[in-house]
N, CA, C, O and the ligand as a Tripos MOL2 file, in Angstrom:
@<TRIPOS>MOLECULE
protein
  257   255    65     0     0
PROTEIN
NO_CHARGES

@<TRIPOS>ATOM
      1 N         -15.3500   22.3440  -30.3910 N.3       1 MET1
      2 CA        -14.8880   23.6330  -30.9260 C.3       1 MET1
      3 C         -16.0850   24.5490  -31.1850 C.2       1 MET1
      4 O         -17.0210   24.1750  -31.8920 O.2       1 MET1
      5 N         -16.0480   25.7060  -30.6300 N.am      2 SER2
      6 CA        -17.1540   26.6420  -30.8090 C.3       2 SER2
      7 C         -16.9700   27.4950  -32.0470 C.2       2 SER2
      8 O         -17.9250   28.0980  -32.5350 O.2       2 SER2
      9 N         -15.7620   27.5490  -32.5540 N.am      3 GLY3
     10 CA        -15.5050   28.3690  -33.7290 C.3       3 GLY3
     11 C         -15.2930   29.8200  -33.3850 C.2       3 GLY3
     12 O         -15.0490   30.6470  -34.2630 O.2       3 GLY3
     13 N         -15.3860   30.1320  -32.1050 N.am      4 ARG4
     14 CA        -15.1960   31.5160  -31.6960 C.3       4 ARG4
     15 C         -13.7120   31.7930  -31.5230 C.2       4 ARG4
     16 O         -12.9680   30.9770  -30.9790 O.2       4 ARG4
     17 N         -13.3080   32.9380  -31.9890 N.am      5 ILE5
     18 CA        -11.9000   33.3010  -31.8640 C.3       5 ILE5
     19 C         -11.7690   34.4550  -30.8710 C.2       5 ILE5
     20 O         -12.3910   35.5060  -31.0270 O.2       5 ILE5
     21 N         -10.9420   34.2310  -29.8460 N.am      6 CYS6
     22 CA        -10.7210   35.2860  -28.8720 C.3       6 CYS6
     23 C          -9.4790   36.0680  -29.2770 C.2       6 CYS6
     24 O          -8.4660   35.4810  -29.6560 O.2       6 CYS6
     25 N          -9.5570   37.3640  -29.1990 N.am      7 LEU7
     26 CA         -8.4510   38.1950  -29.6660 C.3       7 LEU7
     27 C          -7.3830   38.3670  -28.6000 C.2       7 LEU7
     28 O          -6.1910   38.3390  -28.9050 O.2       7 LEU7
     29 N          -7.7920   38.5420  -27.3770 N.am      8 THR8
     30 CA         -6.8170   38.7590  -26.3210 C.3       8 THR8
     31 C          -7.0910   37.8050  -25.1660 C.2       8 THR8
     32 O          -8.1740   37.2290  -25.0650 O.2       8 THR8
     33 N          -6.1130   37.6480  -24.3100 N.am      9 THR9
     34 CA         -6.3160   36.7810  -23.1500 C.3       9 THR9
     35 C          -7.3840   37.3680  -22.2360 C.2       9 THR9
     36 O          -8.1340   36.6330  -21.5930 O.2       9 THR9
     37 N          -7.4490   38.7030  -22.1810 N.am     10 ASP10
     38 CA         -8.4820   39.3390  -21.3630 C.3      10 ASP10
     39 C          -9.8660   38.9720  -21.8670 C.2      10 ASP10
     40 O         -10.7680   38.6630  -21.0880 O.2      10 ASP10
     41 N         -10.0200   39.0120  -23.1990 N.am     11 GLN11
     42 CA        -11.3130   38.6720  -23.7850 C.3      11 GLN11
     43 C         -11.6280   37.2010  -23.5680 C.2      11 GLN11
     44 O         -12.7700   36.8350  -23.2890 O.2      11 GLN11
     45 N         -10.6130   36.3650  -23.6970 N.am     12 ALA12
     46 CA        -10.8070   34.9350  -23.4880 C.3      12 ALA12
     47 C         -11.2340   34.6730  -22.0510 C.2      12 ALA12
     48 O         -12.1310   33.8700  -21.7970 O.2      12 ALA12
     49 N         -10.5920   35.3470  -21.1280 N.am     13 PHE13
     50 CA        -10.9120   35.1830  -19.7170 C.3      13 PHE13
     51 C         -12.3370   35.6500  -19.4450 C.2      13 PHE13
     52 O         -13.1100   34.9650  -18.7740 O.2      13 PHE13
     53 N         -12.6770   36.8280  -19.9760 N.am     14 ALA14
     54 CA        -14.0090   37.3830  -19.7690 C.3      14 ALA14
     55 C         -15.0680   36.4690  -20.3710 C.2      14 ALA14
     56 O         -16.1250   36.2630  -19.7750 O.2      14 ALA14
     57 N         -14.7930   35.9270  -21.5360 N.am     15 ALA15
     58 CA        -15.7640   35.0550  -22.1980 C.3      15 ALA15
     59 C         -16.0120   33.8110  -21.3640 C.2      15 ALA15
     60 O         -17.1560   33.3990  -21.1710 O.2      15 ALA15
     61 N         -14.9420   33.2190  -20.8750 N.am     16 GLY16
     62 CA        -15.0870   32.0290  -20.0540 C.3      16 GLY16
     63 C         -15.7530   32.3480  -18.7340 C.2      16 GLY16
     64 O         -16.4930   31.5310  -18.1870 O.2      16 GLY16
     65 N         -15.4880   33.5420  -18.2240 N.am     17 PHE17
     66 CA        -16.0110   33.9290  -16.9260 C.3      17 PHE17
     67 C         -17.5090   34.2010  -17.0000 C.2      17 PHE17
     68 O         -18.2460   33.9250  -16.0530 O.2      17 PHE17
     69 N         -17.9530   34.7430  -18.1310 N.am     18 ASP18
     70 CA        -19.3620   35.1120  -18.2690 C.3      18 ASP18
     71 C         -20.2380   33.9470  -18.6910 C.2      18 ASP18
     72 O         -21.4580   33.9920  -18.5370 O.2      18 ASP18
     73 N         -19.6210   32.9140  -19.2170 N.am     19 GLU19
     74 CA        -20.4140   31.8040  -19.7130 C.3      19 GLU19
     75 C         -20.8380   30.8830  -18.5830 C.2      19 GLU19
     76 O         -20.1310   30.7240  -17.5880 O.2      19 GLU19
     77 N         -22.0050   30.2800  -18.7570 N.am     20 PRO20
     78 CA        -22.4170   29.2720  -17.7850 C.3      20 PRO20
     79 C         -21.4690   28.0880  -17.8130 C.2      20 PRO20
     80 O         -20.8390   27.8200  -18.8350 O.2      20 PRO20
     81 N         -21.3640   27.3790  -16.7040 N.am     21 CYS21
     82 CA        -20.4650   26.2380  -16.6490 C.3      21 CYS21
     83 C         -21.0760   25.0710  -17.4020 C.2      21 CYS21
     84 O         -22.1940   25.1520  -17.9110 O.2      21 CYS21
     85 N         -20.3310   24.0000  -17.4620 N.am     22 GLU22
     86 CA        -20.7870   22.8540  -18.2360 C.3      22 GLU22
     87 C         -21.9950   22.1700  -17.6080 C.2      22 GLU22
     88 O         -22.6100   21.3020  -18.2270 O.2      22 GLU22
     89 N         -22.3340   22.5570  -16.3940 N.am     23 HIS23
     90 CA        -23.5090   21.9900  -15.7410 C.3      23 HIS23
     91 C         -24.7200   22.8900  -15.9080 C.2      23 HIS23
     92 O         -25.7450   22.7010  -15.2520 O.2      23 HIS23
     93 N         -24.5930   23.8600  -16.7830 N.am     24 GLN24
     94 CA        -25.6860   24.7710  -17.1260 C.3      24 GLN24
     95 C         -26.0950   25.6440  -15.9410 C.2      24 GLN24
     96 O         -27.2490   26.0610  -15.8390 O.2      24 GLN24
     97 N         -25.1560   25.9150  -15.0600 N.am     25 VAL25
     98 CA        -25.4090   26.8690  -13.9870 C.3      25 VAL25
     99 C         -24.9400   28.2310  -14.4820 C.2      25 VAL25
    100 O         -23.7660   28.3970  -14.8130 O.2      25 VAL25
    101 N         -25.8500   29.2150  -14.5360 N.am     26 PRO26
    102 CA        -25.5150   30.5220  -15.1070 C.3      26 PRO26
    103 C         -24.2870   31.1510  -14.4690 C.2      26 PRO26
    104 O         -23.4480   31.7210  -15.1660 O.2      26 PRO26
    105 N         -24.1780   31.0520  -13.1660 N.am     27 ASN27
    106 CA        -23.0220   31.5990  -12.4550 C.3      27 ASN27
    107 C         -22.1810   30.4550  -11.9110 C.2      27 ASN27
    108 O         -22.5640   29.8270  -10.9250 O.2      27 ASN27
    109 N         -21.0340   30.1700  -12.5420 N.am     28 PRO28
    110 CA        -20.1980   29.0420  -12.1220 C.3      28 PRO28
    111 C         -19.8150   29.1020  -10.6550 C.2      28 PRO28
    112 O         -19.5600   28.0650  -10.0420 O.2      28 PRO28
    113 N         -19.7700   30.3000  -10.0790 N.am     29 ALA29
    114 CA        -19.4190   30.4200   -8.6710 C.3      29 ALA29
    115 C         -20.4920   29.7910   -7.7890 C.2      29 ALA29
    116 O         -20.2310   29.4400   -6.6390 O.2      29 ALA29
    117 N         -21.7120   29.6490   -8.3370 N.am     30 GLU30
    118 CA        -22.7900   29.0600   -7.5570 C.3      30 GLU30
    119 C         -22.9840   27.5920   -7.8760 C.2      30 GLU30
    120 O         -23.8720   26.9450   -7.3220 O.2      30 GLU30
    121 N         -22.1590   27.0630   -8.7660 N.am     31 CYS31
    122 CA        -22.2880   25.6500   -9.1350 C.3      31 CYS31
    123 C         -21.5380   24.8060   -8.1070 C.2      31 CYS31
    124 O         -20.3350   24.9820   -7.9190 O.2      31 CYS31
    125 N         -22.2380   23.8990   -7.4460 N.am     32 PRO32
    126 CA        -21.5940   23.0710   -6.4150 C.3      32 PRO32
    127 C         -20.5270   22.1620   -6.9730 C.2      32 PRO32
    128 O         -19.6700   21.6890   -6.2260 O.2      32 PRO32
    129 N         -20.5550   21.9040   -8.2790 N.am     33 LYS33
    130 CA        -19.5670   21.0100   -8.8650 C.3      33 LYS33
    131 C         -18.3360   21.7500   -9.3450 C.2      33 LYS33
    132 O         -17.2430   21.1850   -9.3580 O.2      33 LYS33
    133 N         -18.4910   23.0110   -9.7430 N.am     34 CYS34
    134 CA        -17.3510   23.7720  -10.2450 C.3      34 CYS34
    135 C         -16.6550   24.5080   -9.1040 C.2      34 CYS34
    136 O         -15.4330   24.6580   -9.0960 O.2      34 CYS34
    137 N         -17.4460   24.9580   -8.1540 N.am     35 ARG35
    138 CA        -16.9140   25.7060   -7.0230 C.3      35 ARG35
    139 C         -15.9970   24.8200   -6.1890 C.2      35 ARG35
    140 O         -16.2410   23.6220   -6.0420 O.2      35 ARG35
    141 N         -14.9480   25.4130   -5.6490 N.am     36 LEU36
    142 CA        -14.0560   24.6500   -4.7720 C.3      36 LEU36
    143 C         -14.7810   24.3510   -3.4660 C.2      36 LEU36
    144 O         -15.4660   25.2060   -2.9050 O.2      36 LEU36
    145 N         -14.6150   23.1360   -3.0030 N.am     37 THR37
    146 CA        -15.2000   22.7930   -1.7220 C.3      37 THR37
    147 C         -14.2760   23.2960   -0.6110 C.2      37 THR37
    148 O         -13.1120   23.6180   -0.8450 O.2      37 THR37
    149 N         -14.8170   23.3510    0.5800 N.am     38 GLU38
    150 CA        -14.0130   23.8270    1.7080 C.3      38 GLU38
    151 C         -12.7780   22.9460    1.9010 C.2      38 GLU38
    152 O         -11.6940   23.4470    2.2000 O.2      38 GLU38
    153 N         -12.9450   21.6380    1.7290 N.am     39 ALA39
    154 CA        -11.8240   20.6990    1.8810 C.3      39 ALA39
    155 C         -10.7510   20.9810    0.8280 C.2      39 ALA39
    156 O          -9.5570   20.9210    1.1190 O.2      39 ALA39
    157 N         -11.1830   21.2850   -0.3840 N.am     40 GLU40
    158 CA        -10.2240   21.5630   -1.4530 C.3      40 GLU40
    159 C          -9.4600   22.8490   -1.1650 C.2      40 GLU40
    160 O          -8.2530   22.9260   -1.3930 O.2      40 GLU40
    161 N         -10.1660   23.8540   -0.6650 N.am     41 ILE41
    162 CA         -9.5100   25.1260   -0.3410 C.3      41 ILE41
    163 C          -8.4890   24.9250    0.7680 C.2      41 ILE41
    164 O          -7.3920   25.4820    0.7220 O.2      41 ILE41
    165 N          -8.8580   24.1220    1.7700 N.am     42 LEU42
    166 CA         -7.9310   23.8520    2.8660 C.3      42 LEU42
    167 C          -6.6920   23.1300    2.3580 C.2      42 LEU42
    168 O          -5.5730   23.4050    2.7910 O.2      42 LEU42
    169 N          -6.9120   22.1970    1.4270 N.am     43 ARG43
    170 CA         -5.7820   21.4500    0.8790 C.3      43 ARG43
    171 C          -4.8620   22.3910    0.1010 C.2      43 ARG43
    172 O          -3.6390   22.2900    0.1920 O.2      43 ARG43
    173 N          -5.4560   23.2970   -0.6560 N.am     44 LEU44
    174 CA         -4.6560   24.2580   -1.4100 C.3      44 LEU44
    175 C          -3.8940   25.1720   -0.4530 C.2      44 LEU44
    176 O          -2.7330   25.5010   -0.6950 O.2      44 LEU44
    177 N          -4.5420   25.5760    0.6220 N.am     45 ALA45
    178 CA         -3.8900   26.4540    1.5910 C.3      45 ALA45
    179 C          -2.6720   25.7780    2.1980 C.2      45 ALA45
    180 O          -1.6410   26.4140    2.4160 O.2      45 ALA45
    181 N          -2.7970   24.4970    2.4660 N.am     46 VAL46
    182 CA         -1.6660   23.7420    3.0160 C.3      46 VAL46
    183 C          -0.5350   23.6870    2.0020 C.2      46 VAL46
    184 O           0.6330   23.8440    2.3560 O.2      46 VAL46
    185 N          -0.8830   23.4640    0.7420 N.am     47 LEU47
    186 CA          0.1330   23.4050   -0.3120 C.3      47 LEU47
    187 C           0.8570   24.7400   -0.4290 C.2      47 LEU47
    188 O           2.0820   24.7800   -0.5410 O.2      47 LEU47
    189 N           0.1060   25.8200   -0.4050 N.am     48 VAL48
    190 CA          0.7000   27.1500   -0.5280 C.3      48 VAL48
    191 C           1.6010   27.4310    0.6610 C.2      48 VAL48
    192 O           2.6990   27.9660    0.5100 O.2      48 VAL48
    193 N           1.1320   27.0680    1.8350 N.am     49 ARG49
    194 CA          1.9320   27.3040    3.0380 C.3      49 ARG49
    195 C           3.2300   26.4870    2.9660 C.2      49 ARG49
    196 O           4.3010   26.9820    3.3170 O.2      49 ARG49
    197 N           3.1230   25.2390    2.5100 N.am     50 GLY50
    198 CA          4.2980   24.3910    2.3760 C.3      50 GLY50
    199 C           5.2770   24.9710    1.3660 C.2      50 GLY50
    200 O           6.4890   24.9200    1.5730 O.2      50 GLY50
    201 N           4.7560   25.5190    0.2790 N.am     51 ALA51
    202 CA          5.6210   26.0720   -0.7670 C.3      51 ALA51
    203 C           6.3500   27.3110   -0.2640 C.2      51 ALA51
    204 O           7.5300   27.4990   -0.5580 O.2      51 ALA51
    205 N           5.6570   28.1550    0.4890 N.am     52 THR52
    206 CA          6.2790   29.3860    0.9650 C.3      52 THR52
    207 C           7.2900   29.1080    2.0710 C.2      52 THR52
    208 O           8.3220   29.7750    2.1490 O.2      52 THR52
    209 N           7.0010   28.1320    2.9230 N.am     53 SER53
    210 CA          7.9270   27.8440    4.0220 C.3      53 SER53
    211 C           9.1470   27.0860    3.5160 C.2      53 SER53
    212 O          10.2020   27.1100    4.1510 O.2      53 SER53
    213 N           9.0100   26.4110    2.3760 N.am     54 ALA54
    214 CA         10.1220   25.6430    1.8280 C.3      54 ALA54
    215 C          11.1940   26.5690    1.2570 C.2      54 ALA54
    216 O          12.3650   26.2000    1.1790 O.2      54 ALA54
    217 N          10.7790   27.7850    0.8570 N.am     55 THR55
    218 CA         11.7340   28.6980    0.2270 C.3      55 THR55
    219 C          12.4980   29.5110    1.2610 C.2      55 THR55
    220 O          13.5210   30.1140    0.9350 O.2      55 THR55
    221 N          12.0180   29.5400    2.5100 N.am     56 SER56
    222 CA         12.7220   30.2970    3.5370 C.3      56 SER56
    223 C          13.2190   29.3390    4.6160 C.2      56 SER56
    224 O          12.5800   28.3140    4.8550 O.2      56 SER56
    225 N          14.3160   29.6340    5.2610 N.am     57 PRO57
    226 CA         14.8280   28.7720    6.3250 C.3      57 PRO57
    227 C          13.8590   28.7160    7.4960 C.2      57 PRO57
    228 O          13.1380   29.6790    7.7560 O.2      57 PRO57
    229 N          13.8410   27.5990    8.1950 N.am     58 ALA58
    230 CA         12.9060   27.4210    9.2960 C.3      58 ALA58
    231 C          13.1450   28.4780   10.3720 C.2      58 ALA58
    232 O          14.2110   28.5090   10.9870 O.2      58 ALA58
    233 N          12.1580   29.3420   10.6000 N.am     59 PRO59
    234 CA         12.3340   30.4510   11.5510 C.3      59 PRO59
    235 C          12.5130   29.9710   12.9870 C.2      59 PRO59
    236 O          13.2630   30.5750   13.7540 O.2      59 PRO59
    237 N          11.8280   28.8890   13.3560 N.am     60 ARG60
    238 CA         11.9120   28.4130   14.7420 C.3      60 ARG60
    239 C          13.2920   27.8620   15.0460 C.2      60 ARG60
    240 O          13.8370   28.1070   16.1220 O.2      60 ARG60
    241 N          13.8510   27.1320   14.1230 N.am     61 ALA61
    242 CA         15.1700   26.5550   14.3330 C.3      61 ALA61
    243 C          16.2030   27.6710   14.4320 C.2      61 ALA61
    244 O          17.1520   27.5690   15.2090 O.2      61 ALA61
    245 N          16.0300   28.7190   13.6620 N.am     62 ALA62
    246 CA         16.9780   29.8260   13.6620 C.3      62 ALA62
    247 C          16.8640   30.6230   14.9550 C.2      62 ALA62
    248 O          17.8630   31.1300   15.4660 O.2      62 ALA62
    249 N          15.6280   30.7370   15.4930 N.am     63 ALA63
    250 CA         15.4250   31.5190   16.6940 C.3      63 ALA63
    251 C          15.9340   30.7920   17.9230 C.2      63 ALA63
    252 O          16.3500   31.4280   18.8920 O.2      63 ALA63
    253 N          15.9070   29.4780   17.8950 N.am     64 ALA64
    254 CA         16.3270   28.7000   19.0510 C.3      64 ALA64
    255 C          17.8510   28.6900   19.0850 C.2      64 ALA64
    256 O          18.4440   28.0900   19.9810 O.2      64 ALA64
    257 ZN        -20.5170   23.5330  -13.0360 Zn       65 ZN65
@<TRIPOS>BOND
     1     1     2 1
     2     2     3 1
     3     3     4 2
     4     3     5 am
     5     5     6 1
     6     6     7 1
     7     7     8 2
     8     7     9 am
     9     9    10 1
    10    10    11 1
    11    11    12 2
    12    11    13 am
    13    13    14 1
    14    14    15 1
    15    15    16 2
    16    15    17 am
    17    17    18 1
    18    18    19 1
    19    19    20 2
    20    19    21 am
    21    21    22 1
    22    22    23 1
    23    23    24 2
    24    23    25 am
    25    25    26 1
    26    26    27 1
    27    27    28 2
    28    27    29 am
    29    29    30 1
    30    30    31 1
    31    31    32 2
    32    31    33 am
    33    33    34 1
    34    34    35 1
    35    35    36 2
    36    35    37 am
    37    37    38 1
    38    38    39 1
    39    39    40 2
    40    39    41 am
    41    41    42 1
    42    42    43 1
    43    43    44 2
    44    43    45 am
    45    45    46 1
    46    46    47 1
    47    47    48 2
    48    47    49 am
    49    49    50 1
    50    50    51 1
    51    51    52 2
    52    51    53 am
    53    53    54 1
    54    54    55 1
    55    55    56 2
    56    55    57 am
    57    57    58 1
    58    58    59 1
    59    59    60 2
    60    59    61 am
    61    61    62 1
    62    62    63 1
    63    63    64 2
    64    63    65 am
    65    65    66 1
    66    66    67 1
    67    67    68 2
    68    67    69 am
    69    69    70 1
    70    70    71 1
    71    71    72 2
    72    71    73 am
    73    73    74 1
    74    74    75 1
    75    75    76 2
    76    75    77 am
    77    77    78 1
    78    78    79 1
    79    79    80 2
    80    79    81 am
    81    81    82 1
    82    82    83 1
    83    83    84 2
    84    83    85 am
    85    85    86 1
    86    86    87 1
    87    87    88 2
    88    87    89 am
    89    89    90 1
    90    90    91 1
    91    91    92 2
    92    91    93 am
    93    93    94 1
    94    94    95 1
    95    95    96 2
    96    95    97 am
    97    97    98 1
    98    98    99 1
    99    99   100 2
   100    99   101 am
   101   101   102 1
   102   102   103 1
   103   103   104 2
   104   103   105 am
   105   105   106 1
   106   106   107 1
   107   107   108 2
   108   107   109 am
   109   109   110 1
   110   110   111 1
   111   111   112 2
   112   111   113 am
   113   113   114 1
   114   114   115 1
   115   115   116 2
   116   115   117 am
   117   117   118 1
   118   118   119 1
   119   119   120 2
   120   119   121 am
   121   121   122 1
   122   122   123 1
   123   123   124 2
   124   123   125 am
   125   125   126 1
   126   126   127 1
   127   127   128 2
   128   127   129 am
   129   129   130 1
   130   130   131 1
   131   131   132 2
   132   131   133 am
   133   133   134 1
   134   134   135 1
   135   135   136 2
   136   135   137 am
   137   137   138 1
   138   138   139 1
   139   139   140 2
   140   139   141 am
   141   141   142 1
   142   142   143 1
   143   143   144 2
   144   143   145 am
   145   145   146 1
   146   146   147 1
   147   147   148 2
   148   147   149 am
   149   149   150 1
   150   150   151 1
   151   151   152 2
   152   151   153 am
   153   153   154 1
   154   154   155 1
   155   155   156 2
   156   155   157 am
   157   157   158 1
   158   158   159 1
   159   159   160 2
   160   159   161 am
   161   161   162 1
   162   162   163 1
   163   163   164 2
   164   163   165 am
   165   165   166 1
   166   166   167 1
   167   167   168 2
   168   167   169 am
   169   169   170 1
   170   170   171 1
   171   171   172 2
   172   171   173 am
   173   173   174 1
   174   174   175 1
   175   175   176 2
   176   175   177 am
   177   177   178 1
   178   178   179 1
   179   179   180 2
   180   179   181 am
   181   181   182 1
   182   182   183 1
   183   183   184 2
   184   183   185 am
   185   185   186 1
   186   186   187 1
   187   187   188 2
   188   187   189 am
   189   189   190 1
   190   190   191 1
   191   191   192 2
   192   191   193 am
   193   193   194 1
   194   194   195 1
   195   195   196 2
   196   195   197 am
   197   197   198 1
   198   198   199 1
   199   199   200 2
   200   199   201 am
   201   201   202 1
   202   202   203 1
   203   203   204 2
   204   203   205 am
   205   205   206 1
   206   206   207 1
   207   207   208 2
   208   207   209 am
   209   209   210 1
   210   210   211 1
   211   211   212 2
   212   211   213 am
   213   213   214 1
   214   214   215 1
   215   215   216 2
   216   215   217 am
   217   217   218 1
   218   218   219 1
   219   219   220 2
   220   219   221 am
   221   221   222 1
   222   222   223 1
   223   223   224 2
   224   223   225 am
   225   225   226 1
   226   226   227 1
   227   227   228 2
   228   227   229 am
   229   229   230 1
   230   230   231 1
   231   231   232 2
   232   231   233 am
   233   233   234 1
   234   234   235 1
   235   235   236 2
   236   235   237 am
   237   237   238 1
   238   238   239 1
   239   239   240 2
   240   239   241 am
   241   241   242 1
   242   242   243 1
   243   243   244 2
   244   243   245 am
   245   245   246 1
   246   246   247 1
   247   247   248 2
   248   247   249 am
   249   249   250 1
   250   250   251 1
   251   251   252 2
   252   251   253 am
   253   253   254 1
   254   254   255 1
   255   255   256 2
@<TRIPOS>SUBSTRUCTURE
     1 MET1         2 RESIDUE 1 A MET
     2 SER2         6 RESIDUE 1 A SER
     3 GLY3        10 RESIDUE 1 A GLY
     4 ARG4        14 RESIDUE 1 A ARG
     5 ILE5        18 RESIDUE 1 A ILE
     6 CYS6        22 RESIDUE 1 A CYS
     7 LEU7        26 RESIDUE 1 A LEU
     8 THR8        30 RESIDUE 1 A THR
     9 THR9        34 RESIDUE 1 A THR
    10 ASP10       38 RESIDUE 1 A ASP
    11 GLN11       42 RESIDUE 1 A GLN
    12 ALA12       46 RESIDUE 1 A ALA
    13 PHE13       50 RESIDUE 1 A PHE
    14 ALA14       54 RESIDUE 1 A ALA
    15 ALA15       58 RESIDUE 1 A ALA
    16 GLY16       62 RESIDUE 1 A GLY
    17 PHE17       66 RESIDUE 1 A PHE
    18 ASP18       70 RESIDUE 1 A ASP
    19 GLU19       74 RESIDUE 1 A GLU
    20 PRO20       78 RESIDUE 1 A PRO
    21 CYS21       82 RESIDUE 1 A CYS
    22 GLU22       86 RESIDUE 1 A GLU
    23 HIS23       90 RESIDUE 1 A HIS
    24 GLN24       94 RESIDUE 1 A GLN
    25 VAL25       98 RESIDUE 1 A VAL
    26 PRO26      102 RESIDUE 1 A PRO
    27 ASN27      106 RESIDUE 1 A ASN
    28 PRO28      110 RESIDUE 1 A PRO
    29 ALA29      114 RESIDUE 1 A ALA
    30 GLU30      118 RESIDUE 1 A GLU
    31 CYS31      122 RESIDUE 1 A CYS
    32 PRO32      126 RESIDUE 1 A PRO
    33 LYS33      130 RESIDUE 1 A LYS
    34 CYS34      134 RESIDUE 1 A CYS
    35 ARG35      138 RESIDUE 1 A ARG
    36 LEU36      142 RESIDUE 1 A LEU
    37 THR37      146 RESIDUE 1 A THR
    38 GLU38      150 RESIDUE 1 A GLU
    39 ALA39      154 RESIDUE 1 A ALA
    40 GLU40      158 RESIDUE 1 A GLU
    41 ILE41      162 RESIDUE 1 A ILE
    42 LEU42      166 RESIDUE 1 A LEU
    43 ARG43      170 RESIDUE 1 A ARG
    44 LEU44      174 RESIDUE 1 A LEU
    45 ALA45      178 RESIDUE 1 A ALA
    46 VAL46      182 RESIDUE 1 A VAL
    47 LEU47      186 RESIDUE 1 A LEU
    48 VAL48      190 RESIDUE 1 A VAL
    49 ARG49      194 RESIDUE 1 A ARG
    50 GLY50      198 RESIDUE 1 A GLY
    51 ALA51      202 RESIDUE 1 A ALA
    52 THR52      206 RESIDUE 1 A THR
    53 SER53      210 RESIDUE 1 A SER
    54 ALA54      214 RESIDUE 1 A ALA
    55 THR55      218 RESIDUE 1 A THR
    56 SER56      222 RESIDUE 1 A SER
    57 PRO57      226 RESIDUE 1 A PRO
    58 ALA58      230 RESIDUE 1 A ALA
    59 PRO59      234 RESIDUE 1 A PRO
    60 ARG60      238 RESIDUE 1 A ARG
    61 ALA61      242 RESIDUE 1 A ALA
    62 ALA62      246 RESIDUE 1 A ALA
    63 ALA63      250 RESIDUE 1 A ALA
    64 ALA64      254 RESIDUE 1 A ALA
    65 ZN65       257 GROUP 0 **** ****
């Protein structure tokens, strides 16, 4: 517990965004451990694609 109180979600987000990550890398986007790896991004992309296609009827089956 840091004892810091955030007033709004925007402030909380900004505070977390500006702080160094737990690996003491000033910019978390440059931290190899916090940053998403290419494999992780690909996996997420597949999940998103699966989620979006699941909500709509299969276009190929409908076209055939
Ligand atoms: Zn990190």
